[in-house]
DOZA-237844 format. One record per residue (C-alpha): residue number from 1; x, y, z. Coordinates in nm, 4 decimals. Layout:
BEGIN
+-----+----------+----------+----------+
| seq |        u |        v |        w |
+-----+----------+----------+----------+
| NUM |        X |        Y |        Z |
...
+-----+----------+----------+----------+
//
This chain:
BEGIN
+-----+----------+----------+----------+
| seq |        u |        v |        w |
+-----+----------+----------+----------+
|   1 |  -7.0603 |  -1.6635 |   0.8898 |
|   2 |  -6.9440 |  -1.4015 |   1.1142 |
|   3 |  -6.9299 |  -1.0495 |   0.9493 |
|   4 |  -6.7827 |  -0.7221 |   1.0990 |
|   5 |  -7.0305 |  -0.4550 |   1.0419 |
|   6 |  -6.8834 |  -0.1029 |   1.0959 |
|   7 |  -7.1521 |   0.1641 |   1.1554 |
|   8 |  -7.3842 |  -0.1118 |   1.2689 |
|   9 |  -7.5894 |   0.1169 |   1.5109 |
|  10 |  -7.6734 |   0.3546 |   1.2201 |
|  11 |  -7.9637 |   0.3508 |   0.9876 |
|  12 |  -7.8304 |   0.1592 |   0.7072 |
|  13 |  -7.5814 |  -0.0566 |   0.9057 |
|  14 |  -7.8390 |  -0.1441 |   1.1535 |
|  15 |  -8.0683 |  -0.2746 |   0.8891 |
|  16 |  -7.7808 |  -0.4586 |   0.6984 |
|  17 |  -7.7116 |  -0.6383 |   1.0377 |
|  18 |  -8.0859 |  -0.7348 |   1.0698 |
|  19 |  -8.0760 |  -0.8756 |   0.7205 |
|  20 |  -7.7544 |  -1.0666 |   0.7880 |
|  21 |  -7.9158 |  -1.2252 |   1.1052 |
|  22 |  -8.2255 |  -1.3260 |   0.8989 |
|  23 |  -7.9930 |  -1.4910 |   0.6345 |
|  24 |  -7.8193 |  -1.7025 |   0.9144 |
|  25 |  -7.5063 |  -1.4949 |   0.9654 |
|  26 |  -7.3769 |  -1.3414 |   1.2936 |
|  27 |  -7.2952 |  -0.9635 |   1.2661 |
|  28 |  -7.0327 |  -0.8211 |   1.4922 |
|  29 |  -7.1088 |  -0.4195 |   1.5203 |
|  30 |  -6.8559 |  -0.1620 |   1.5813 |
|  31 |  -6.9833 |   0.1993 |   1.6119 |
|  32 |  -6.8826 |   0.5198 |   1.8012 |
|  33 |  -7.2450 |   0.6105 |   1.8441 |
|  34 |  -7.2033 |   0.9593 |   1.7042 |
|  35 |  -7.5058 |   0.9181 |   1.4981 |
|  36 |  -7.5685 |   0.5632 |   1.5668 |
|  37 |  -7.7971 |   0.4334 |   1.8491 |
|  38 |  -7.7228 |   0.1966 |   2.1215 |
|  39 |  -8.0926 |   0.0725 |   2.0983 |
|  40 |  -8.0338 |  -0.0741 |   1.7525 |
|  41 |  -7.7655 |  -0.3036 |   1.8796 |
|  42 |  -7.9586 |  -0.4945 |   2.1401 |
|  43 |  -7.9255 |  -0.8599 |   2.1400 |
|  44 |  -7.6367 |  -0.8272 |   1.9124 |
|  45 |  -7.2491 |  -0.8448 |   1.9640 |
|  46 |  -7.1571 |  -0.4789 |   1.9735 |
|  47 |  -6.8446 |  -0.2848 |   2.0634 |
|  48 |  -6.8697 |   0.0856 |   2.1188 |
|  49 |  -6.5716 |   0.2843 |   1.9622 |
|  50 |  -6.3987 |   0.4129 |   1.6594 |
|  51 |  -6.2816 |   0.2024 |   1.3662 |
|  52 |  -5.9680 |   0.4098 |   1.3708 |
|  53 |  -5.8820 |   0.2727 |   1.7129 |
|  54 |  -5.6408 |  -0.0029 |   1.6131 |
|  55 |  -5.6411 |  -0.1552 |   1.9699 |
|  56 |  -6.0095 |  -0.1835 |   1.9770 |
|  57 |  -6.0214 |  -0.3256 |   1.6178 |
|  58 |  -5.7610 |  -0.5916 |   1.7239 |
|  59 |  -5.9608 |  -0.6725 |   2.0363 |
|  60 |  -6.2643 |  -0.7148 |   1.8257 |
|  61 |  -6.0972 |  -0.9503 |   1.5937 |
|  62 |  -5.9117 |  -1.1344 |   1.8850 |
|  63 |  -6.2721 |  -1.1955 |   2.0566 |
|  64 |  -6.4237 |  -1.2882 |   1.7086 |
|  65 |  -6.1952 |  -1.5228 |   1.5111 |
|  66 |  -6.4661 |  -1.6147 |   1.2907 |
|  67 |  -6.4853 |  -1.2697 |   1.1116 |
|  68 |  -6.3665 |  -1.3225 |   0.7512 |
|  69 |  -6.5576 |  -1.0387 |   0.5723 |
|  70 |  -6.6099 |  -0.6715 |   0.6668 |
|  71 |  -6.9314 |  -0.4469 |   0.5735 |
|  72 |  -6.7871 |  -0.1082 |   0.6047 |
|  73 |  -7.1024 |   0.1453 |   0.6858 |
|  74 |  -6.9253 |   0.3744 |   0.9118 |
|  75 |  -6.9357 |   0.7343 |   0.7660 |
|  76 |  -7.0565 |   1.1041 |   0.8150 |
|  77 |  -7.3221 |   1.1391 |   0.5153 |
|  78 |  -7.4844 |   1.4798 |   0.5417 |
|  79 |  -7.4013 |   1.6983 |   0.2284 |
|  80 |  -7.4503 |   2.0506 |   0.3363 |
|  81 |  -7.2695 |   1.9519 |   0.6844 |
|  82 |  -6.9780 |   1.8183 |   0.4693 |
|  83 |  -6.9481 |   2.1616 |   0.3017 |
|  84 |  -6.9368 |   2.3331 |   0.6337 |
|  85 |  -6.7049 |   2.0779 |   0.8097 |
|  86 |  -6.4878 |   1.9049 |   0.5549 |
|  87 |  -6.2229 |   1.8361 |   0.7739 |
|  88 |  -6.4449 |   1.6143 |   1.0042 |
|  89 |  -6.5735 |   1.4377 |   0.6888 |
|  90 |  -6.2233 |   1.3484 |   0.5604 |
|  91 |  -6.1117 |   1.2426 |   0.9142 |
|  92 |  -6.4169 |   1.0192 |   0.9707 |
|  93 |  -6.4601 |   0.8876 |   0.6115 |
|  94 |  -6.1167 |   0.8660 |   0.4755 |
|  95 |  -5.8605 |   0.8691 |   0.7651 |
|  96 |  -6.0563 |   0.6257 |   0.9731 |
|  97 |  -6.1097 |   0.3839 |   0.6751 |
|  98 |  -5.7462 |   0.3938 |   0.6004 |
|  99 |  -5.6856 |   0.2966 |   0.9584 |
| 100 |  -5.9369 |   0.0178 |   0.9362 |
| 101 |  -5.7947 |  -0.1183 |   0.6253 |
| 102 |  -5.4616 |  -0.1275 |   0.7721 |
| 103 |  -5.5761 |  -0.3346 |   1.0616 |
| 104 |  -5.7611 |  -0.5881 |   0.8443 |
| 105 |  -5.4581 |  -0.6466 |   0.6340 |
| 106 |  -5.2465 |  -0.7012 |   0.9487 |
| 107 |  -5.4936 |  -0.9452 |   1.0605 |
| 108 |  -5.5356 |  -1.1261 |   0.7245 |
| 109 |  -5.8990 |  -1.0209 |   0.6580 |
| 110 |  -5.9133 |  -0.9985 |   0.2886 |
| 111 |  -6.2615 |  -0.9167 |   0.1890 |
| 112 |  -6.4265 |  -0.5624 |   0.2305 |
| 113 |  -6.7683 |  -0.4589 |   0.1180 |
| 114 |  -6.7544 |  -0.0673 |   0.1200 |
| 115 |  -7.0785 |   0.1512 |   0.1323 |
| 116 |  -6.9980 |   0.3947 |  -0.1193 |
| 117 |  -7.2338 |   0.6572 |  -0.2984 |
| 118 |  -7.3835 |   0.7227 |  -0.6346 |
| 119 |  -7.3188 |   1.1033 |  -0.5563 |
| 120 |  -6.9752 |   1.0422 |  -0.7136 |
| 121 |  -7.1147 |   1.0342 |  -1.0641 |
| 122 |  -7.1613 |   1.2933 |  -1.3194 |
| 123 |  -7.4998 |   1.2050 |  -1.4615 |
| 124 |  -7.5418 |   1.1792 |  -1.8388 |
| 125 |  -7.7879 |   1.4152 |  -2.0159 |
| 126 |  -8.0830 |   1.1973 |  -1.9375 |
| 127 |  -7.9714 |   1.1739 |  -1.5625 |
| 128 |  -7.8945 |   0.8091 |  -1.5855 |
| 129 |  -7.5625 |   0.6426 |  -1.5015 |
| 130 |  -7.3808 |   0.3079 |  -1.4883 |
| 131 |  -7.0760 |   0.2080 |  -1.3305 |
| 132 |  -6.8699 |   0.3080 |  -1.6289 |
| 133 |  -7.0114 |   0.6733 |  -1.6043 |
| 134 |  -6.7842 |   0.9697 |  -1.5625 |
| 135 |  -6.7035 |   1.0534 |  -1.1876 |
| 136 |  -6.7366 |   1.4061 |  -1.0729 |
| 137 |  -6.8351 |   1.4541 |  -0.7200 |
| 138 |  -6.9857 |   1.7720 |  -0.6117 |
| 139 |  -6.9466 |   1.7928 |  -0.2488 |
| 140 |  -6.6959 |   1.7075 |   0.0227 |
| 141 |  -6.9039 |   1.4194 |   0.1305 |
| 142 |  -6.9105 |   1.2673 |  -0.2202 |
| 143 |  -6.5400 |   1.3290 |  -0.2719 |
| 144 |  -6.4638 |   1.1428 |   0.0452 |
| 145 |  -6.6361 |   0.8411 |  -0.1105 |
| 146 |  -6.4424 |   0.8772 |  -0.4191 |
| 147 |  -6.1144 |   0.9133 |  -0.2391 |
| 148 |  -6.1899 |   0.5934 |  -0.0489 |
| 149 |  -6.2645 |   0.4055 |  -0.3709 |
| 150 |  -5.9509 |   0.5259 |  -0.5276 |
| 151 |  -5.7636 |   0.4246 |  -0.2121 |
| 152 |  -5.9220 |   0.0810 |  -0.2184 |
| 153 |  -5.8360 |   0.0425 |  -0.5901 |
| 154 |  -5.4755 |   0.1068 |  -0.5009 |
| 155 |  -5.4595 |  -0.1148 |  -0.1865 |
| 156 |  -5.6268 |  -0.4012 |  -0.3578 |
| 157 |  -5.3927 |  -0.3903 |  -0.6332 |
| 158 |  -5.1283 |  -0.4695 |  -0.4035 |
| 159 |  -5.2787 |  -0.8005 |  -0.3419 |
| 160 |  -5.3573 |  -0.8365 |   0.0239 |
| 161 |  -5.7178 |  -0.7025 |   0.0191 |
| 162 |  -6.0339 |  -0.7391 |  -0.2276 |
| 163 |  -6.2911 |  -0.4776 |  -0.2180 |
| 164 |  -6.6448 |  -0.4380 |  -0.3469 |
| 165 |  -6.7886 |  -0.0802 |  -0.3510 |
| 166 |  -7.1611 |  -0.0914 |  -0.3512 |
| 167 |  -7.2844 |   0.2565 |  -0.4691 |
| 168 |  -7.6138 |   0.3466 |  -0.3097 |
| 169 |  -7.8768 |   0.5732 |  -0.4523 |
| 170 |  -8.1169 |   0.7329 |  -0.2087 |
| 171 |  -8.2187 |   0.4996 |   0.0742 |
| 172 |  -8.5769 |   0.5446 |   0.2036 |
| 173 |  -8.8098 |   0.3273 |   0.4178 |
| 174 |  -8.7384 |   0.1363 |   0.7288 |
| 175 |  -8.6700 |  -0.2329 |   0.8578 |
| 176 |  -9.0153 |  -0.3832 |   0.7494 |
| 177 |  -9.0242 |  -0.5275 |   1.0993 |
| 178 |  -8.9689 |  -0.1851 |   1.2420 |
| 179 |  -8.6632 |  -0.2896 |   1.4448 |
| 180 |  -8.4717 |   0.0147 |   1.3170 |
| 181 |  -8.5041 |   0.3170 |   1.0890 |
| 182 |  -8.3975 |   0.6813 |   1.0621 |
| 183 |  -8.2434 |   0.7741 |   1.3941 |
| 184 |  -8.1615 |   1.1419 |   1.3575 |
| 185 |  -8.3861 |   1.3969 |   1.5248 |
| 186 |  -8.3737 |   1.6340 |   1.2249 |
| 187 |  -8.3864 |   1.4447 |   0.8883 |
| 188 |  -8.1572 |   1.5621 |   0.6080 |
| 189 |  -8.2941 |   1.3890 |   0.3222 |
| 190 |  -8.6134 |   1.4708 |   0.0954 |
| 191 |  -8.8591 |   1.2086 |   0.2370 |
| 192 |  -8.7556 |   1.2730 |   0.6042 |
| 193 |  -8.8115 |   1.6426 |   0.5623 |
| 194 |  -9.1297 |   1.5797 |   0.3811 |
| 195 |  -9.2682 |   1.3639 |   0.6635 |
| 196 |  -9.1329 |   1.6273 |   0.9284 |
| 197 |  -9.3311 |   1.9042 |   0.7235 |
| 198 |  -9.6432 |   1.6973 |   0.6933 |
| 199 |  -9.6608 |   1.5820 |   1.0543 |
| 200 |  -9.6003 |   1.9630 |   1.1809 |
| 201 |  -9.8753 |   2.0814 |   0.9146 |
| 202 |  -9.6391 |   2.3104 |   0.7587 |
| 203 |  -9.5378 |   2.3452 |   0.3996 |
| 204 |  -9.2629 |   2.1163 |   0.2528 |
| 205 |  -8.9606 |   2.3258 |   0.0944 |
| 206 |  -8.8357 |   2.2110 |  -0.2367 |
| 207 |  -8.4668 |   2.3179 |  -0.2500 |
| 208 |  -8.3638 |   2.3816 |  -0.6028 |
| 209 |  -8.6105 |   2.4325 |  -0.8881 |
| 210 |  -8.3822 |   2.5148 |  -1.1679 |
| 211 |  -8.2499 |   2.1908 |  -1.2554 |
| 212 |  -8.2885 |   2.0533 |  -1.6081 |
| 213 |  -8.5159 |   1.7907 |  -1.4928 |
| 214 |  -8.8722 |   1.7378 |  -1.6310 |
| 215 |  -9.0152 |   1.9657 |  -1.3563 |
| 216 |  -8.7116 |   2.1636 |  -1.2408 |
| 217 |  -8.6781 |   1.9923 |  -0.9194 |
| 218 |  -8.3961 |   1.7342 |  -0.8391 |
| 219 |  -8.4106 |   1.3723 |  -0.9536 |
| 220 |  -8.3379 |   1.0745 |  -0.7496 |
| 221 |  -8.3395 |   0.6880 |  -0.7383 |
| 222 |  -8.5176 |   0.6126 |  -0.4108 |
| 223 |  -8.4389 |   0.2510 |  -0.3009 |
| 224 |  -8.5738 |   0.0909 |   0.0065 |
| 225 |  -8.3269 |   0.0260 |   0.2902 |
| 226 |  -8.4201 |  -0.3293 |   0.3323 |
| 227 |  -8.3445 |  -0.3912 |  -0.0393 |
| 228 |  -8.0106 |  -0.2209 |   0.0265 |
| 229 |  -7.9732 |  -0.4511 |   0.3160 |
| 230 |  -8.0343 |  -0.7595 |   0.1078 |
| 231 |  -7.7839 |  -0.6370 |  -0.1357 |
| 232 |  -7.5062 |  -0.6506 |   0.1236 |
| 233 |  -7.5949 |  -0.9978 |   0.2265 |
| 234 |  -7.5917 |  -1.1176 |  -0.1422 |
| 235 |  -7.2406 |  -0.9319 |  -0.1739 |
| 236 |  -7.0917 |  -1.1286 |   0.1179 |
| 237 |  -7.2426 |  -1.4583 |  -0.0081 |
| 238 |  -7.1363 |  -1.4077 |  -0.3646 |
| 239 |  -6.8163 |  -1.2033 |  -0.3062 |
| 240 |  -6.6221 |  -1.3927 |  -0.5776 |
| 241 |  -6.8671 |  -1.3792 |  -0.8424 |
| 242 |  -6.9480 |  -0.9984 |  -0.7639 |
| 243 |  -6.5740 |  -0.9138 |  -0.8171 |
| 244 |  -6.6208 |  -1.0650 |  -1.1613 |
| 245 |  -6.2400 |  -1.1458 |  -1.1857 |
| 246 |  -6.0903 |  -0.8361 |  -1.0471 |
| 247 |  -5.9690 |  -0.7329 |  -0.6961 |
| 248 |  -6.1824 |  -0.4277 |  -0.6666 |
| 249 |  -6.5400 |  -0.3649 |  -0.8280 |
| 250 |  -6.8177 |  -0.1296 |  -0.8106 |
| 251 |  -7.1814 |  -0.2037 |  -0.8379 |
| 252 |  -7.4832 |   0.0373 |  -0.8364 |
| 253 |  -7.7647 |  -0.0344 |  -0.5923 |
| 254 |  -8.0853 |   0.1520 |  -0.7139 |
| 255 |  -8.4303 |   0.0866 |  -0.8726 |
| 256 |  -8.3446 |   0.2151 |  -1.2155 |
| 257 |  -8.6485 |   0.4553 |  -1.1847 |
| 258 |  -8.5915 |   0.8378 |  -1.1484 |
| 259 |  -8.8429 |   1.0254 |  -0.9220 |
| 260 |  -8.8214 |   1.4063 |  -0.8955 |
| 261 |  -8.8803 |   1.5749 |  -0.5664 |
| 262 |  -9.2149 |   1.7121 |  -0.6977 |
| 263 |  -9.3055 |   1.3553 |  -0.7959 |
| 264 |  -9.2056 |   1.2238 |  -0.4365 |
| 265 |  -9.4497 |   1.4858 |  -0.2949 |
| 266 |  -9.7127 |   1.3494 |  -0.5231 |
| 267 |  -9.6654 |   0.9974 |  -0.4261 |
| 268 |  -9.6602 |   1.1018 |  -0.0564 |
| 269 |  -9.9811 |   1.2643 |  -0.1037 |
| 270 | -10.1208 |   0.9633 |  -0.2665 |
| 271 | -10.0162 |   0.7394 |   0.0155 |
| 272 | -10.1467 |   0.9742 |   0.2947 |
| 273 | -10.4555 |   1.0828 |   0.1176 |
| 274 | -10.3437 |   1.4354 |   0.2119 |
| 275 | -10.2267 |   1.7348 |   0.0159 |
| 276 |  -9.8960 |   1.8788 |   0.1155 |
| 277 |  -9.8436 |   2.2403 |   0.0479 |
| 278 |  -9.4966 |   2.3229 |  -0.1127 |
| 279 |  -9.2720 |   2.6251 |  -0.1053 |
| 280 |  -8.9529 |   2.6673 |  -0.3088 |
| 281 |  -8.6003 |   2.7836 |  -0.2189 |
| 282 |  -8.2764 |   2.7819 |  -0.3835 |
| 283 |  -8.0351 |   2.4965 |  -0.3993 |
| 284 |  -7.8370 |   2.4045 |  -0.0835 |
| 285 |  -7.4638 |   2.3875 |  -0.0780 |
| 286 |  -7.3572 |   2.0764 |  -0.2615 |
| 287 |  -7.7008 |   2.0074 |  -0.4187 |
| 288 |  -7.6878 |   1.8290 |  -0.7600 |
| 289 |  -7.9620 |   1.7500 |  -1.0038 |
| 290 |  -7.9234 |   1.3922 |  -0.9047 |
| 291 |  -7.9192 |   1.0745 |  -1.1162 |
| 292 |  -8.0679 |   0.7177 |  -1.1240 |
| 293 |  -7.9065 |   0.3908 |  -1.2308 |
| 294 |  -7.9510 |   0.2167 |  -1.5750 |
| 295 |  -7.7162 |  -0.0614 |  -1.4790 |
| 296 |  -7.8054 |  -0.4414 |  -1.4610 |
| 297 |  -7.4694 |  -0.5357 |  -1.2884 |
| 298 |  -7.6308 |  -0.5951 |  -0.9585 |
| 299 |  -7.8784 |  -0.8298 |  -1.0933 |
| 300 |  -7.6097 |  -1.0104 |  -1.3102 |
| 301 |  -7.3486 |  -1.0469 |  -1.0342 |
| 302 |  -7.5467 |  -1.0368 |  -0.7130 |
| 303 |  -7.8624 |  -1.1868 |  -0.8233 |
| 304 |  -8.0341 |  -0.8655 |  -0.6721 |
| 305 |  -8.2810 |  -0.6396 |  -0.8011 |
| 306 |  -8.4821 |  -0.3943 |  -0.5772 |
| 307 |  -8.8452 |  -0.5481 |  -0.4725 |
| 308 |  -8.9947 |  -0.2646 |  -0.2692 |
| 309 |  -9.1280 |   0.0518 |  -0.4666 |
| 310 |  -9.1636 |   0.4126 |  -0.3693 |
| 311 |  -9.5001 |   0.3695 |  -0.2146 |
| 312 |  -9.3862 |   0.1112 |   0.0150 |
| 313 |  -9.0844 |   0.3079 |   0.1033 |
| 314 |  -9.3045 |   0.6075 |   0.2004 |
| 315 |  -9.5576 |   0.3754 |   0.3955 |
| 316 |  -9.2684 |   0.2111 |   0.5904 |
| 317 |  -9.1102 |   0.5424 |   0.6708 |
| 318 |  -9.4387 |   0.6783 |   0.8159 |
| 319 |  -9.4751 |   0.3567 |   1.0150 |
| 320 |  -9.1296 |   0.3809 |   1.1579 |
| 321 |  -9.1902 |   0.7430 |   1.2592 |
| 322 |  -9.4869 |   0.6497 |   1.4375 |
| 323 |  -9.3424 |   0.3602 |   1.6071 |
| 324 |  -8.9917 |   0.5172 |   1.6699 |
| 325 |  -9.0762 |   0.6310 |   2.0460 |
| 326 |  -9.1255 |   0.2633 |   2.1266 |
| 327 |  -8.7658 |   0.1974 |   2.0104 |
| 328 |  -8.6001 |   0.5457 |   2.0722 |
| 329 |  -8.8058 |   0.7137 |   2.3648 |
| 330 |  -8.6182 |   1.0428 |   2.3525 |
| 331 |  -8.7459 |   1.0976 |   1.9853 |
| 332 |  -9.1018 |   1.2130 |   1.9115 |
| 333 |  -9.3339 |   1.0021 |   1.6958 |
| 334 |  -9.6040 |   1.1319 |   1.4317 |
| 335 |  -9.9099 |   1.3026 |   1.5456 |
| 336 | -10.2380 |   1.1310 |   1.4607 |
| 337 | -10.3440 |   1.2716 |   1.1278 |
| 338 | -10.6848 |   1.2109 |   0.9157 |
| 339 | -10.6796 |   1.1262 |   0.5552 |
| 340 | -10.5166 |   0.7760 |   0.5574 |
| 341 | -10.8352 |   0.6013 |   0.4537 |
| 342 | -10.7405 |   0.6500 |   0.0813 |
| 343 | -10.5215 |   0.3615 |   0.1064 |
| 344 | -10.6824 |   0.1519 |   0.3688 |
| 345 | -10.7901 |  -0.1261 |   0.1181 |
| 346 | -10.4420 |  -0.1486 |  -0.0611 |
| 347 | -10.2920 |  -0.4802 |   0.0163 |
| 348 |  -9.9371 |  -0.3568 |   0.0268 |
| 349 |  -9.9730 |  -0.0117 |   0.2013 |
| 350 | -10.3256 |  -0.0269 |   0.3697 |
| 351 | -10.1958 |  -0.2403 |   0.6625 |
| 352 |  -9.9128 |  -0.0060 |   0.7553 |
| 353 | -10.1019 |   0.3000 |   0.7022 |
| 354 | -10.4021 |   0.1988 |   0.8916 |
| 355 | -10.1800 |   0.0611 |   1.1745 |
| 356 | -10.0177 |   0.3942 |   1.2444 |
| 357 | -10.2691 |   0.4389 |   1.5202 |
| 358 | -10.1369 |   0.1492 |   1.6908 |
| 359 |  -9.7686 |   0.1458 |   1.6280 |
| 360 |  -9.6636 |  -0.1399 |   1.8635 |
| 361 |  -9.9023 |  -0.3723 |   1.6574 |
| 362 |  -9.7097 |  -0.2735 |   1.3479 |
| 363 |  -9.3675 |  -0.3460 |   1.5012 |
| 364 |  -9.4744 |  -0.6877 |   1.6169 |
| 365 |  -9.6681 |  -0.7923 |   1.3203 |
| 366 |  -9.4280 |  -0.7300 |   1.0379 |
+-----+----------+----------+----------+
//
């Protein structure tokens, strides 16, 4: 089927588009390229522009009449940045989504998959959540996601739209074929910053060490971006079943395993075979202890579970950063480092880690 993918030139949206293609669908991408990359749209139907531009969206739908479902990934996503620039976040994440939905309703497009976030939850004492857990977003970014979900709940109740909110936990990794990956020059999430520190041979900074977790650092559910992409494909293919009789439903997308930041560092050291010095700092604005999912709703309604583990996510992230200059020439790759032999024999990780010295081979061989 034809599927409109907003934000389809970004990290997650481009990976979703790749998964859709591999499943036999045709993605139609709209992205304003504020953070997305034109390179990620090569060979795909692409329109540059903003989803709030009604004239553009009508043109997209006029020229692609086969579109019956939308995957809405377009958003600003950096938590500290949302604290500093809340107006921009509400404009991009809430107002633009409202404009998009208005256009979809005018055109009779009735099915929307919304990229939401697990950051809207208030975690239980054990840091787990399911879709019925209390909601208590702690940053402007998270609040924009909850506002959109609430908005969709009201709009779908009016009967002209159906929506499925996929609540992501913490995406890591890259497209396993290294077509796309993290595209921002300065990473904002923990693994990206860890790779950056390791590649520059400087200590990695753990921000926040006074959380009530098992080691004081924040806890996250790290889910591979390719698994997230597969979940979106499952959502459009099983839309009716996923709604489970309602007009708006939420589904958690996570592994069900909690990993602290210090444990992430240990896993990274295991994959690379090298120690990573660590320093500590206070929490950043908007930081929370974090959470991981205990839900089986995705398995029950989408037939989806995460297939790739933390070490695969780390290995694919390293492979992408090494290969990235071949896709995005303006961005640096990783310098050559010693110590990767520790996992050279591992059937899952070894091929990627050993191939970092020949990133082009990695990109064409996976």
